[in-house]
Phi, psi and omega in degrees: 000135179260085183284355177298331183293315185291323178296316182296321181286325178295324185278333178266344188295316188289314181293323180289321175288327177295322179292321180293315181299320183290316180297319174296322177294318174298311187295322184295336181294333178265343187260313181275161181101356174271326182202145173299326179293317178295324173302308177308307184303314186296309182295323173295312179302311182303318182285345179249340191293339174281354179295318177299323174297316178299313180302321181294324180295312178305315184295319179298316173301316181293328175299323183294322181280345184283331190268000000 
């Protein structure tokens, strides 16, 4: 078993998500405020767009367990 993958994810998940959250907040300053519908679409997309990346990381960790 290669436990280094788990350690790597544990060490990087907080900084990466923090950078993503800050980027989403900065981008929201330019996108939101024009219309309630645009605000809704932006915040839904900003809240969900990180999920495919997380799925890739989880799949990468699961592949480690299979071998």
